[in-house]
N, C-alpha and C positions, 0 to 999 in steps of 0.2 A: 794887613798882610797880603802881599802880592801871591798870586798863584802860579806865576811863572817863574823859571829858574832866573834869578837875578843875581847881581853882585852883592857882596855884603854892604856895600855902601848906600845902596838903594833902601828906601823906607818900604816895609811891608805894609800894604794897605788891603782892607777887604775887597774881593772881586765881586764884580756884578753877579747878581743871582742867576743871570743867564750865560754866563761864561762857561766854555767847556773846561772841565777838570780832567786832566789826564793822569791816570793812576799807573803806577809800576809796582810790582810785586817782587821782592828779593827772597828767593827760597820759599819752601812750602810746609815747613816744620810748624808744630803748634797750631795756633788758631787762624789760619789763613781765611777760614770762612767768615771771620769778622768782617773782612773787606768784602769777598767775592760774593757772598748771599746777600750783601746789602746793595752792591753796585746796580743790578737790574731795577731797583726800586727809586734810584736817585736819578732824577732827570739832570741831563748835561754832565754826567759822570761817565768815563769811558776807561775800561780796563786796556791800556795802550801796549804795555810791555811786561814781559816776565824774564827775570834772569834765574837761571838754574841755581840751585843751592849746593849742588855737588857736580863735578864733572862726570859727564856720562848720564845724567839724569834722564830717565824717559819721560818726556813731556807731552805725551799724548793726551793726557788729562786736561791740559790747557784747552785745547780746541774743543774739547767736550764740555768744559764748564759752562760756556754759553753757545749752544748750538746755534750755527747759522751766523755767527759773528766772525768777522775776519779782521778785527782790528788789534789783537794781540800777537806782538813780534816776541819771538824767543831768543835770548841771548845766552852765550856760553856763561858769562859771568857779570856780575852787577858793575863792574868798572866800565865795561863796554855800554851797558845799558845807560848808565848815568852820563856817559860822554855823548851818546848819539841820540838820546831820546829827550824831547822838550817837555819833561815831567812836571807836574804840579806837587804831586803826592806820591810817596812810596810807602808800602808796607814792607816790614822788614822780619822775615820769618826764617832765620837761618839757625843752624846749631847755635845754642844759646851764647856760646864764648865768641862768636863772631858778630852778634848783633850791634854791639856798641861800635865797632869799626865802620860797619856798613852805614850806620845811622850818621856817623860823622863824616863820611863821604858825601852822603846825600845832602846833608846840611851846607856843607861847602860848596854845592852847587845851587843852593838857594832853594831847595826842595823840601816840602814839609813831611813830617815823618811820623808814621804810626808804627811802633814797633812791638814785637813780642816782648814780654816781660820775663826776666827783669831788665831794665834798662842797661845794665852791665853786670858781670859775675865777679867784679873785685872793685875796691874803692878808687885805685888809680885810674882804671878805664872810666868808671862813672865821673871822676873830676874832669878828665878830657872831654868827655862827651858833653857835660853840662857847659864848659867853657864854649865849645863849639857851638852848641845850640844858642846860647846867649849872644854870641859874636855875630852869628848868622841872621838871627831874627826870626827864624822861622818857628811854625808851630810844631810841638814835639808832645807825643803822648804814648802811653803804652796800653796794651790790651787787657786791662782790667775790667773785662766785660761783665763781671758779676754785678758790677754797679747798675748795668741796664735791667737786671731782673726785677720783676714786680714786688717780690717779697723785700727786697732790700730798698727799693724806692719808697714802698709803703712804711717801712720800719723807719727810715731816716725821717720821713714827714711827721711820723707820730712822736718821736724823739724831739724833733725841732718844734712841735707843737706843745711840748711840755707834758705829754701824757704818762711819763714815768718820772717826771721831776729830774733830778741830776743824775746822770749815769754813773754809777759807783763800781759795779763789779760786771766785767764784760767776759763772755767765754765763747769760743768758737772751735768749730770742727771742721777739717777736711779729710774725708777718707776716700782713696781711690783704689780701683783695680790696677794691678801693675801690668796685666796683660801678658800674652804668651811671648812678645818680642818687643824689646826697647831699642831704639837706635843707638849706634855705636858710641855716641858721645855721652850717653848716660854712665858709661863704664868708669869714667875717671873724673874726680872733682874739677881738674883743670878745664874740662870741656863741657861738663855738666853745669857746675856751679853750686850745686847744692839743693836739697830738697825745701829747705826753708825759704830761699829765694824763688824757686820755681813754684812749688805748690803753696807754700805758706804765705806768699806775698797776696794772695787772693783774701785769705782770712784776715791777716793784718790789716789790709786795706779797708775791708767792709766793716771790721770792728772800729776802725778809726773814723771812717767817713759816716757810718749810720750813728755812731754816739757822739761824734764832735769832739771826742777826747784825744789828747796828745799823750804819747808814751814818754817816760822820762828815764827809765833804767829797764834793763832786761837781763835775764838768765835763762839758759836754755840747755836741753840735752838731746841728743840725737844718736842715731845708729843705723846698722844694717844687720838684720838677724836672720831674715828669710829670703834674701836674693844675692847670694854670694856671686852670682854670675856678672852682677854690677856693683862692684865694691865701692865705687865713687857715689853711688846713689843711696842716700840714707832712705830706708823704709818706714822710719817713724821718727817723730821728733815731739818735743814737749816744751813750751815757752811760757815764762812767766814774766808779766810787765807790771811796773809800778806807773800808774797814771799822774799826770802832771797835776790834777785836782786831789791827789792822794788816794785815789782808788786803785783797783786791780784788774788786771786782764790776763786771761789764760787761754793758749790756743794749743790744741794738739793736731798733728798731721800724721797721716799713715798711706802706705801702699799696700795695705793688708786686707783691703776688701775682697771677699771671695770671688772668684770668677763666676760662681754660680748666682751672684746678686743680679736683680733684674734691671740695675741701673749701674753705670760706670761709677758715680760718685755719690757721696751722702754728706751734704754741706748744711752746717747749722750755726746759728747766732743766738745767744742769750743775752740780754741786758737787764740786770737788776738795778734799779734806780731808787731814789729817796722817796717816790710816790707810786712805784708800779714796777711789774716785770713785763718784759716783751720777749718772744721767742719766735724766731723765723727758722723755717725748715725748707730747704730747696726740695727735698725727696718728696713730700707731700704738698708743696707749693701754698705754703699758708702761713700767716704771721697771727700769733695769739698774744692778746693783751689783757694783763690784770692791772687795772688802775685803782688807786686810792680815790680817784676823783669819779668813780662811778662808772666809767665806761670800761666794759670787759667784753671779751668774745674775740672772734676773727676779725681782722680788719679786711675791708675790701681791697681787691688788687686791681691794678690797671693793667695795660697792655706793656709787653717788653718795649724798652726803649732802644731805637736803632743806634748801636753804638757808634759805628762808622758813619752813619747819617748825622750824628750831633757834631762829629768831628769836621765834617764837610761844612754843615751849617755855620760852624764857628769861623771857618776860613772865608765864608761869604758874608760874614758880619752879621749873622742872624742868630747868634747864641753862643753858648759856651760849650767846650768839650766836656764829656762826662769826667775825664781825667786831665787836669790841667798839667802843663809842663812842670810847674813847681811841684805838684802833688806825685807826679811820675819819679821825680829825682828823689823827693824826701821819702816816699815808701820803699823806694829801692835801697836807699842808704840805711833805713831802719832795718831791713831785711839782711843786709850785709853785716850789720853790727850785731843783729841777733845771732847770725851764724858764727860771728867770732866769739860771742858769749858761750855758744855750744862747744866750740873747738877748744876755747882755753878753759872752760870750766869756772868762769869768773862772771861776776855782774859788770854789766858795761852801760856806762851812761849814754844817753841819746840826746 
């Protein structure tokens, strides 16, 4: 894969490990720090340009991000940035309904994309994006950075090593504080996209990624009971999946965590298998294993993986991204279909 903007007809090849990688950022919503906290640690990677997420945005924070750096140019919109800057990679962090189109425009310029999740907030936009990415040949991924956490890295390795046998029952939790203020686009479904695709995508992804199991059917419920000021943002949801191997998966999500809690979130995963049970808790940063094979107790944890660093390494031909292009599209499609199940009150095949 080439790292410079190229025509679609050219073959993308890995760049030299010493090649300068020029990064642009479009908008600052969501997990911009996935890119920006990583860049100073990556040799040969430079934050070259920033495109405002909204007209009139105060961009004083851009120059404060890396004190002493004068490399980052600010543009009023991403169209101007993509036209004028010879970028290799862009991060896309716009209001959720705009991310698919910005990613499409970057791909048409031959620029690799790391986007906020979900990849798109409706199936037609997802289909358009998928087609453009495949035609352009660029590397595309989404910010499912929970894969980089030591607890999920350790849990995945244990499952792959057969510590719990065949995964049969999966359960997960995502519980967040709502906060005093949410951005304007949370108020309507057409701009927010739904809590299942925005919050639930993390849990549905780490259940699938850690267990190695695929979903075959889904039913779901959702609603807004405690936050009438944002009617388009569901503050709770529950999902039930049939697994392809005949097992079951359950996920519950909420924006009901009290503001008095000492952390913003409380994320959990439990997998019961044919030969053991594994439990991972982000709040306590631990993974507990009970195995019929005799090994039980807390699993040793490594260091967090650099999510953006892994993406850059893949572009240099030195590894694989934590979330492949195929996985990015697959988990987004699963979430949108799960949202359909909640909206219609029916079982949906996946």
